[in-house]
C-alpha positions as CSV (number, residue, x, y, z in Angstrom):
1,M,0.0,0.0,0.0
2,N,1.9,3.0,-1.3
3,S,-0.5,5.8,-2.4
4,F,2.4,7.9,-3.6
5,N,2.7,5.5,-6.5
6,Q,-0.6,7.0,-7.9
7,L,0.4,10.7,-7.8
8,E,0.7,10.8,-11.6
9,A,-3.0,10.7,-11.8
10,F,-3.2,14.4,-10.6
11,G,-1.2,15.5,-13.6
12,D,-1.1,19.3,-14.0
13,R,-2.8,20.1,-10.7
14,T,-0.6,22.1,-8.4
15,A,1.1,19.9,-5.8
16,I,3.1,22.6,-3.9
17,Y,3.7,26.3,-3.9
18,A,7.2,27.3,-3.0
19,E,8.7,30.2,-4.9
20,R,6.3,29.2,-7.7
21,E,3.7,26.5,-8.4
22,Y,4.9,22.9,-9.0
23,S,2.5,20.5,-10.6
24,Y,2.1,16.9,-9.5
25,A,3.6,15.8,-12.9
26,E,6.6,18.0,-12.2
27,M,7.0,16.9,-8.6
28,V,6.9,13.2,-9.6
29,E,9.5,13.7,-12.3
30,I,11.9,15.4,-10.0
31,A,11.2,13.0,-7.1
32,D,11.8,9.9,-9.2
33,S,15.1,11.3,-10.5
34,I,16.3,11.6,-6.8
35,S,15.4,8.0,-6.0
36,R,16.9,6.7,-9.3
37,Q,20.2,8.2,-8.3
38,V,20.1,6.2,-5.0
39,G,19.2,3.2,-7.1
40,E,18.5,0.6,-4.5
41,R,16.5,-0.1,-1.3
42,T,18.8,1.4,1.3
43,L,18.8,4.0,4.1
44,V,19.0,7.8,3.3
45,F,19.1,10.6,5.9
46,C,16.9,13.6,4.8
47,L,17.7,16.9,6.6
48,C,14.3,18.5,6.2
49,A,12.9,22.0,6.1
50,N,9.5,23.1,4.7
51,N,10.8,23.5,1.2
52,K,10.3,21.9,-2.2
53,E,13.6,20.0,-2.0
54,S,12.7,18.2,1.2
55,V,9.1,17.3,0.0
56,F,10.3,16.1,-3.4
57,G,13.1,14.0,-1.8
58,Y,10.7,12.4,0.7
59,V,8.1,11.6,-2.1
60,G,10.8,10.2,-4.4
61,L,12.4,8.0,-1.8
62,L,9.0,6.5,-0.7
63,R,8.0,5.9,-4.4
64,G,11.4,4.2,-5.0
65,G,11.2,1.9,-2.0
66,V,14.1,3.7,-0.3
67,V,13.8,4.2,3.4
68,P,14.2,7.9,4.4
69,V,15.1,9.0,7.9
70,L,13.6,12.4,8.4
71,L,15.8,14.8,10.6
72,D,15.6,18.5,11.2
73,A,17.8,20.5,8.8
74,S,19.1,22.4,11.8
75,I,20.3,19.3,13.7
76,Q,23.6,19.9,15.4
77,A,26.7,18.6,13.5
78,D,27.9,16.4,16.4
79,R,24.5,14.8,16.8
80,L,24.2,14.1,13.1
81,E,27.7,12.6,13.1
82,R,26.8,10.2,15.9
83,L,23.7,9.1,14.0
84,M,25.7,8.6,10.8
85,E,28.3,6.5,12.6
86,L,25.6,4.3,14.1
87,Y,23.2,3.9,11.2
88,Q,25.6,4.4,8.2
89,P,23.2,5.7,5.6
90,A,24.1,5.3,2.0
91,Y,23.3,9.0,1.2
92,I,22.3,12.2,2.9
93,W,19.8,14.5,1.2
94,A,20.6,18.0,2.5
95,N,21.3,21.6,1.6
96,R,24.3,21.6,-0.8
97,E,26.0,24.4,1.2
98,N,26.3,22.0,4.2
99,E,30.1,22.5,4.8
100,D,30.5,19.5,7.2
101,L,29.1,17.1,4.6
102,A,30.8,18.7,1.6
103,K,34.2,18.2,3.1
104,T,34.2,14.5,2.8
105,M,31.4,13.5,0.4
106,E,30.7,13.6,-3.3
107,R,27.5,15.1,-4.6
108,P,26.4,13.0,-7.6
109,F,23.0,14.7,-7.8
110,E,21.7,18.2,-7.1
111,F,18.3,19.9,-7.3
112,G,17.5,23.4,-6.2
113,D,19.3,24.2,-3.0
114,Y,19.8,20.5,-2.1
115,A,22.3,17.8,-3.0
116,L,22.5,14.0,-2.6
117,F,25.7,13.5,-0.6
118,E,27.2,10.0,-1.1
119,C,28.6,8.5,2.1
120,P,32.1,7.2,1.7
121,V,31.5,3.9,3.6
122,V,28.9,1.6,1.9
123,H,26.8,-0.5,4.3
124,Q,24.4,-3.1,3.1
125,H,21.3,-2.6,5.3
126,E,19.0,-5.5,6.0
127,L,15.6,-3.8,5.8
128,D,12.3,-5.5,6.5
129,E,10.1,-5.4,3.4
130,S,7.3,-3.4,5.1
131,L,9.6,-0.7,6.5
132,A,9.0,2.6,4.8
133,L,10.2,5.4,7.0
134,L,12.0,6.3,10.3
135,L,10.8,9.2,12.4
136,T,12.3,10.6,15.6
137,T,10.2,10.4,18.8
138,S,9.0,13.9,20.0
139,G,11.6,15.7,18.1
140,S,14.6,14.2,19.9
141,T,16.7,14.5,16.7
142,G,20.0,13.5,18.5
143,S,18.6,10.3,19.9
144,P,19.4,7.0,18.2
145,K,15.8,5.9,18.9
146,F,13.4,6.0,15.9
147,V,9.9,4.9,15.2
148,R,9.6,2.3,12.5
149,L,6.7,3.1,10.1
150,S,5.4,0.9,7.3
151,Y,3.7,1.9,4.1
152,E,0.4,0.7,5.5
153,N,0.9,2.8,8.6
154,I,1.5,6.0,6.6
155,F,-1.2,5.7,4.0
156,S,-3.9,4.1,6.1
157,N,-3.5,7.1,8.5
158,A,-3.4,9.6,5.6
159,E,-6.7,8.1,4.4
160,S,-8.3,8.2,7.8
161,I,-7.3,11.9,8.2
162,R,-8.6,12.7,4.7
163,E,-11.9,11.1,5.6
164,Y,-12.7,12.8,9.0
165,L,-11.4,16.2,7.9
166,D,-13.2,15.9,4.5
167,I,-10.1,17.0,2.7
168,Q,-10.8,18.0,-0.9
169,E,-8.5,18.6,-3.9
170,D,-9.1,22.3,-3.7
171,D,-7.8,22.6,-0.1
172,K,-4.6,24.5,0.4
173,P,-2.9,23.9,3.8
174,I,0.0,26.2,4.7
175,T,2.9,24.7,6.7
176,T,3.2,25.7,10.4
177,L,5.0,22.6,11.6
178,P,8.3,20.9,10.7
179,M,7.8,18.0,8.2
180,N,10.1,15.8,10.2
181,Y,7.5,15.9,13.0
182,S,4.7,13.3,12.6
183,Y,2.0,15.9,12.9
184,G,3.5,18.2,10.2
185,L,4.2,15.2,8.0
186,S,0.6,13.9,8.3
187,I,-0.6,17.2,6.9
188,I,1.6,16.7,3.9
189,N,0.6,13.1,3.4
190,S,-3.1,13.5,3.8
191,H,-3.3,16.4,1.3
192,L,-1.0,14.9,-1.3
193,V,-3.0,11.7,-1.5
194,C,-6.0,13.9,-2.4
195,G,-4.3,15.9,-5.0
196,A,-4.4,19.1,-3.0
197,A,-1.9,22.0,-3.1
198,I,0.4,22.6,-0.2
199,I,1.8,26.0,0.5
200,L,5.4,25.5,1.8
201,T,7.0,28.0,4.1
202,D,9.4,28.0,7.1
203,A,8.2,31.4,8.1
204,S,7.0,31.7,11.7
205,I,3.4,32.6,12.5
206,L,4.9,35.5,14.4
207,K,6.2,37.0,11.1
208,K,4.2,39.3,8.8
209,E,5.5,37.3,5.8
210,F,3.6,34.2,6.9
211,W,0.2,36.0,7.1
212,D,0.9,37.8,3.8
213,L,1.6,34.4,2.1
214,C,-1.5,33.0,3.8
215,K,-3.6,35.7,2.2
216,E,-1.8,35.8,-1.2
217,R,-2.1,32.0,-1.8
218,Q,-5.6,31.8,-0.1
219,A,-4.7,29.1,2.5
220,T,-7.7,27.1,3.6
221,T,-6.2,25.3,6.6
222,F,-3.3,25.1,9.0
223,G,-2.4,23.0,12.1
224,G,-0.8,23.9,15.4
225,V,0.5,22.5,18.7
226,P,-0.7,24.2,21.9
227,F,2.2,26.7,21.7
228,V,1.0,27.9,18.3
229,Y,-2.4,28.6,19.7
230,E,-1.0,30.4,22.7
231,M,0.9,32.6,20.2
232,L,-2.2,33.1,18.1
233,D,-4.1,34.2,21.2
234,K,-1.4,36.8,22.0
235,L,-1.5,38.0,18.4
236,K,-5.3,38.5,18.8
237,F,-6.3,36.0,16.1
238,E,-9.9,37.2,16.5
239,Q,-8.9,40.4,14.7
240,F,-7.4,38.6,11.7
241,D,-9.2,38.8,8.3
242,L,-8.5,35.6,6.5
243,P,-11.6,34.8,4.4
244,S,-10.1,31.7,2.7
245,L,-9.4,30.0,6.0
246,K,-11.9,27.2,6.7
247,T,-10.2,24.7,9.0
248,L,-7.9,24.9,12.0
249,T,-6.5,21.7,13.5
250,Q,-4.8,21.2,16.9
251,A,-2.7,18.3,18.2
252,G,0.8,17.7,19.6
253,G,-0.3,18.0,23.3
254,K,-3.3,19.1,25.3
255,L,-4.6,22.6,24.8
256,N,-5.7,24.0,28.1
257,A,-9.5,24.1,28.6
258,K,-9.8,27.9,28.6
259,L,-8.0,28.4,25.3
260,S,-9.7,25.4,23.8
261,S,-13.1,26.9,24.5
262,K,-12.0,30.3,23.3
263,F,-10.8,29.1,19.9
264,A,-13.9,26.8,19.5
265,E,-16.2,29.8,20.0
266,L,-14.0,32.1,18.0
267,C,-13.9,29.7,15.0
268,Q,-17.6,29.2,15.2
269,Q,-18.1,32.9,14.9
270,K,-15.8,33.1,11.9
271,G,-17.3,30.0,10.2
272,I,-14.1,28.1,10.6
273,R,-14.0,24.4,11.6
274,F,-11.9,23.9,14.7
275,V,-10.8,20.3,15.1
276,M,-9.0,19.1,18.2
277,M,-7.0,15.9,17.6
278,Y,-4.8,13.4,19.5
279,G,-1.9,11.2,18.3
280,Q,1.6,10.0,18.8
281,T,4.4,9.3,16.4
282,E,4.1,5.6,17.5
283,A,0.7,5.6,15.7
284,T,2.1,7.4,12.6
285,A,0.2,10.6,13.6
286,R,-3.5,10.6,14.5
287,M,-5.5,8.3,16.8
288,S,-8.6,10.5,17.6
289,Y,-10.4,13.7,16.7
290,L,-13.1,15.8,18.1
291,P,-15.7,16.6,15.4
292,H,-15.8,20.4,15.0
293,E,-19.5,20.5,15.8
294,K,-18.7,19.2,19.2
295,S,-15.8,21.6,19.9
296,L,-17.7,23.7,22.4
297,E,-19.9,21.0,23.9
298,K,-17.0,18.6,24.5
299,A,-14.2,21.2,24.9
300,G,-11.1,19.6,26.3
301,S,-11.9,16.1,24.9
302,I,-9.7,14.3,22.4
303,G,-12.9,13.0,20.9
304,I,-13.5,9.7,19.2
305,A,-11.3,7.2,17.4
306,I,-10.3,8.0,13.8
307,P,-12.0,6.0,11.0
308,G,-10.6,2.4,11.1
309,G,-9.2,2.8,14.7
310,K,-10.4,1.9,18.1
311,L,-9.9,3.4,21.6
312,M,-10.3,1.6,24.9
313,L,-9.2,1.8,28.5
314,Q,-7.4,-0.6,30.8
315,D,-7.0,-0.6,34.6
316,G,-3.7,-1.3,36.4
317,K,-4.2,-5.0,36.1
318,G,-4.8,-4.9,32.3
319,E,-8.5,-5.4,32.6
320,P,-10.9,-3.4,30.4
321,I,-12.7,-0.4,31.8
322,T,-16.2,-0.1,30.4
323,S,-17.8,2.4,32.9
324,P,-17.8,6.1,32.2
325,H,-15.6,8.5,34.2
326,V,-13.3,5.8,35.4
327,V,-9.6,6.6,34.7
328,G,-7.3,4.1,33.1
329,E,-4.6,3.8,30.5
330,L,-5.7,4.6,27.0
331,I,-5.1,1.8,24.5
332,Y,-5.4,2.3,20.7
333,Q,-5.8,-0.3,18.0
334,G,-5.5,0.4,14.2
335,A,-3.6,-0.1,11.0
336,N,-1.6,3.0,11.7
337,V,0.2,1.6,14.8
338,S,3.9,1.6,14.1
339,L,6.0,-1.6,13.7
340,G,8.0,-0.6,16.8
341,Y,11.3,1.2,17.6
342,A,14.8,1.1,16.1
343,E,17.8,1.9,18.3
344,S,20.4,0.4,16.0
345,P,20.7,-0.9,12.4
346,A,19.9,-4.4,13.7
347,D,16.4,-3.3,14.5
348,L,15.7,-2.3,10.8
349,S,15.1,-5.9,9.9
350,S,12.7,-6.5,12.7
351,K,9.1,-7.5,12.0
352,D,6.0,-5.9,13.5
353,D,6.4,-5.7,17.3
354,N,3.1,-4.0,18.1
355,H,0.7,-6.0,16.0
356,G,-1.7,-3.0,15.7
357,T,-2.0,-2.2,19.4
358,L,-0.5,0.8,21.2
359,H,-0.3,1.3,24.9
360,T,-0.2,5.1,24.8
361,G,1.0,5.8,28.4
362,D,-1.8,8.3,28.7
363,L,-4.4,8.2,31.5
364,A,-7.9,9.0,30.3
365,Y,-11.6,8.4,30.9
366,V,-14.6,8.2,28.6
367,D,-17.9,10.0,29.2
368,E,-21.5,8.7,28.7
369,D,-21.4,9.8,25.0
370,G,-18.2,7.9,24.2
371,Y,-15.9,10.9,24.1
372,F,-12.4,10.5,25.6
373,F,-10.6,12.9,28.0
374,I,-6.9,12.8,28.8
375,T,-6.1,13.3,32.5
376,G,-2.4,12.8,32.6
377,R,0.5,10.5,31.9
378,T,1.2,7.2,33.7
379,K,4.7,8.3,34.5
380,R,3.8,11.9,35.5
381,I,2.7,10.8,39.0
382,L,4.4,11.7,42.3
383,K,3.8,10.2,45.7
384,I,3.9,12.9,48.3
385,A,3.2,12.1,52.0
386,G,1.5,8.9,50.9
387,S,-0.8,10.6,48.4
388,R,-0.5,10.1,44.6
389,I,-0.3,13.5,42.8
390,S,-0.7,13.9,39.0
391,L,1.6,16.6,37.7
392,D,-0.8,17.1,34.7
393,E,-3.7,17.6,37.1
394,V,-1.8,20.2,39.1
395,E,-0.9,22.1,35.9
396,G,-4.5,21.9,34.8
397,L,-5.7,23.3,38.2
398,L,-3.3,26.2,38.0
399,H,-4.3,26.9,34.4
400,E,-7.9,27.1,35.5
401,Q,-7.0,29.7,38.1
402,G,-5.1,31.8,35.5
403,H,-1.6,30.7,36.2
404,D,0.7,29.6,33.4
405,C,2.8,26.9,35.1
406,V,4.6,23.6,34.4
407,C,5.3,21.0,37.1
408,S,7.9,18.4,37.7
409,G,9.5,16.8,40.8
410,T,10.4,13.6,42.6
411,D,8.6,11.6,45.2
412,D,8.1,13.8,48.3
413,K,8.8,17.0,46.4
414,L,6.7,18.9,43.8
415,F,8.3,21.7,41.8
416,I,6.1,24.3,40.2
417,Y,7.7,26.6,37.6
418,T,6.1,30.0,36.7
419,L,7.1,32.8,34.3
420,K,5.4,35.5,36.5
421,E,5.8,36.9,40.0
422,D,2.8,35.0,41.2
423,Q,4.4,32.6,43.7
424,I,2.3,33.8,46.6
425,Q,-1.0,33.2,44.8
426,I,0.2,29.8,43.5
427,K,1.2,28.7,47.0
428,K,-2.2,29.7,48.3
429,I,-4.0,27.6,45.6
430,I,-1.9,24.5,46.2
431,K,-2.4,24.7,50.0
432,E,-6.2,25.4,49.7
433,K,-7.1,23.1,46.8
434,L,-4.7,20.2,47.4
435,N,-3.7,20.6,51.0
436,L,0.0,19.9,50.0
437,K,3.1,20.9,51.9
438,G,5.9,19.3,50.0
439,F,6.2,21.7,47.1
440,K,8.3,24.6,45.9
441,V,7.4,27.4,43.4
442,I,10.2,28.6,41.2
443,S,10.2,31.6,38.9
444,I,12.1,31.2,35.5
445,E,12.4,33.3,32.4
446,E,11.0,30.8,29.9
447,F,9.9,27.2,29.6
448,P,12.3,25.0,27.6
449,R,10.6,23.7,24.5
450,N,11.5,21.5,21.5
451,D,11.1,22.5,17.9
452,F,7.4,21.5,18.0
453,G,6.6,23.7,21.1
454,K,6.4,20.8,23.6
455,I,7.7,21.4,27.1
456,L,11.0,19.7,27.7
457,Y,10.5,18.7,31.4
458,A,13.9,17.1,31.6
459,E,15.5,20.5,30.9
460,L,13.8,22.5,33.6
461,P,16.4,24.0,36.0
462,S,17.1,21.9,39.0
463,A,15.5,23.3,42.2
């Protein structure tokens, strides 16, 4: 199942807009020339940005049966070197001005600003026949741990997303997320398989050029992680005049209830569909969605399973939970569940470890109408003075009270980080609402985040 093998059918329709329009026929011709140069089923590192070269390279490698490893174009040189030493790719598709690569490698093929760098040491990889793609987990581009995705994973998920978002060939998404991130990549996949046109830009939503391009090319949709919506709120999105915009999607973490309700109401007023979604790279991208007509009524919910998928809950003993409002671990089943992980080249020949079932590590409950709500992570639990405390619930409580905080800690000590001088108010809330004593409030200048806007809890300053 490789839907990219049918892209020729879209012919002269516009596939992407970069500095100009590129048709599907033109994209396929360039993409196939890249994979022909590789010539065999092997491993290729792709240093991605939201540009035509990255998209064409990705499309071509998948069409040619080559296995791409999508990495951020801005990956640090020492991290890239470690990954190269471990996985020994045959080629690297990257900006041709990359000095570190140009020093030691030949460039047998170039297109636009990119070149195919030929690695000096040839390694014969043993690749499972179903392996299509390797993605990093949560943007950890320097980690040797990758998610192994099959062709069925990628394109069954793309088809499910197309179905529940009702993506049409006249849709025009504009890129707001890195394509090496599963959410960003899913937007590309689900629109290409429909023959839609993608507006490519690396411009930040904080820049005027992004919104100018949005208007000029009449973008119909874009997606964002919670951080994007926090920025849109500060930019006063309610004052924006974007008549072509018809769909906003949100995933990549839980948007706080207040902001979720605000955007649901705002989009309803503007005639825009606001679709909250939930997923993990381990499930290719999406596992659930909240239908836009339920965005106000079920604000804060991750919704229902995507077409072809199934959500369920298990208690601590692995027994199914069928009653509403009982918290357990969220389990997902579907054709988009990844094959497993790779931490070394030996794992690339492995078969399917997950068999279509993913233990998400998220705690959730389901309401009487069948809508799921995330309450926290199984590993984000502290035990303070004999009581189990969910860090996610504490964050949620403080958000409800108007405090932008993140929490971490160890057993017997809760650390609350804030960007404001509101320590006294936070202490009062924790004492009154939770009756806790073992905690400390710490003021910091900014929350550490990865490229996708997710909080990096491990990088919070030690207390």
